[in-house]
C-alpha positions in Angstrom: -31.9 0.7 55.3 -35.3 -0.8 56.2 -37.4 -0.3 59.3 -38.0 -3.4 61.4 -41.5 -3.6 60.0 -40.4 -3.3 56.4 -37.6 -5.9 56.9 -40.2 -8.3 58.4 -42.5 -7.7 55.5 -39.8 -8.3 52.9 -38.8 -11.6 54.6 -42.4 -12.7 54.7 -42.8 -11.8 51.0 -39.8 -13.8 50.1 -40.8 -16.9 52.0 -44.4 -16.6 50.6 -42.9 -16.5 47.1 -40.6 -19.4 47.8 -43.4 -21.4 49.4 -45.7 -20.9 46.4 -42.8 -21.8 44.0 -42.0 -25.1 45.8 -45.5 -26.1 47.0 -46.4 -28.2 43.9 -43.3 -30.4 44.6 -44.3 -33.5 46.6 -42.0 -35.0 49.3 -39.8 -38.0 48.6 -42.6 -40.2 50.0 -45.1 -38.6 47.6 -47.0 -36.5 50.1 -47.8 -32.8 50.3 -45.3 -31.1 52.6 -44.7 -27.7 54.2 -41.2 -27.1 52.8 -40.8 -23.8 54.8 -41.5 -25.4 58.1 -40.2 -28.9 57.5 -41.0 -31.4 60.2 -38.3 -34.0 60.8 -40.5 -35.9 63.3 -37.5 -35.9 65.6 -37.5 -33.7 68.6 -34.7 -31.1 68.7 -33.7 -31.8 65.0 -34.7 -29.1 62.5 -34.1 -28.3 58.8 -33.7 -24.6 58.6 -33.5 -22.1 55.7 -32.3 -18.7 56.6 -31.8 -15.6 54.4 -30.4 -12.4 55.8 -28.7 -9.2 54.6 -25.4 -10.8 53.4 -25.9 -14.5 53.1 -28.3 -17.5 53.0 -27.9 -20.8 54.8 -29.7 -24.1 54.8 -28.9 -26.4 57.7 -29.7 -29.3 59.8 -29.8 -28.0 63.4 -29.5 -30.2 66.5 -30.8 -28.3 69.4 -31.1 -30.8 72.2 -30.6 -29.0 75.5 -28.3 -31.8 76.8 -25.0 -31.2 74.9 -24.0 -34.9 75.4 -27.1 -36.1 73.7 -26.7 -33.4 71.1 -23.2 -34.8 70.4 -24.7 -38.3 70.0 -27.1 -37.0 67.3 -24.3 -35.2 65.6 -22.1 -38.4 65.6 -25.1 -40.3 64.1 -25.3 -37.7 61.3 -21.5 -38.0 60.8 -22.1 -41.7 60.2 -24.4 -40.7 57.4 -22.2 -37.9 56.0 -21.5 -39.7 52.7 -25.2 -40.4 52.2 -26.2 -36.8 52.9 -23.5 -35.4 50.6 -24.4 -37.9 47.9 -28.1 -36.7 48.0 -26.9 -33.0 48.1 -24.2 -33.5 45.4 -21.8 -31.4 47.5 -19.9 -31.2 50.7 -21.5 -29.4 53.7 -19.9 -27.7 56.7 -20.1 -29.6 60.1 -20.1 -27.6 63.3 -20.4 -29.2 66.7 -21.5 -27.0 69.6 -22.1 -23.5 68.2 -24.3 -20.8 69.6 -27.7 -20.5 68.0 -29.7 -17.3 67.3 -31.4 -17.7 70.7 -28.0 -18.0 72.5 -28.4 -21.7 73.2 -25.9 -24.4 72.2 -26.7 -26.1 68.9 -24.8 -28.3 66.4 -25.2 -27.5 62.8 -24.6 -29.1 59.4 -25.0 -26.5 56.7 -24.4 -25.0 53.3 -24.0 -21.3 53.0 -24.3 -18.9 50.1 -22.4 -15.6 50.5 -23.0 -12.1 48.9 -26.8 -12.4 48.6 -29.5 -10.4 50.4 -33.1 -11.3 51.0 -33.7 -7.5 50.9 -32.6 -7.3 47.3 -35.4 -8.7 45.1 -32.8 -9.2 42.3 -31.2 -11.8 44.5 -34.4 -13.8 45.0 -34.0 -16.1 42.0 -30.5 -16.9 43.3 -31.9 -17.6 46.7 -34.6 -19.8 45.4 -32.1 -21.6 43.2 -30.0 -22.1 46.3 -32.7 -23.4 48.7 -34.9 -25.5 46.4 -32.5 -28.3 45.4 -31.0 -28.5 48.9 -34.3 -28.7 50.8 -35.4 -31.4 48.3 -32.1 -33.2 48.8 -32.5 -33.0 52.6 -36.0 -34.5 52.3 -34.8 -37.3 50.1 -31.9 -37.9 52.5 -34.3 -37.8 55.5 -36.7 -40.3 53.8 -33.9 -42.9 54.0 -31.9 -41.7 57.0 -34.5 -41.0 59.7 -34.7 -44.6 60.7 -31.1 -44.5 61.8 -32.2 -42.2 64.6 -34.9 -44.4 66.1 -32.7 -45.5 69.0 -32.0 -41.9 69.9 -35.7 -40.9 70.3 
């Protein structure tokens, strides 16, 4: 078991390693990008990568405070489901109105990897292999799909 400070340090180490590993990769539009803190340019829509003690998840999170508007965004993503899954090369899970880590209502589209731990450095190659192609696929998807959300801004 790790202390809170040790756990925080291990998380920071992992994300630093991952960031250095993926940094040379340019975005779908050919620009430098902060892959760890990906900016969608759309308020309340986030691409998140999370790694914990038992699993890892990459997701699109819709966190609009108005659940009706949140549902509109979710429905727009559903219209693009085949496009997203063609870029990702796999099916993702779709979850309307769940509770986020901060206790607020969010909607989430995600892919999860079980039985891995950010606290086990032997799992880091597996975590990197999980996150890298999916965040790149999300970027390529978003490069095409973001314009579908202009009316919802």
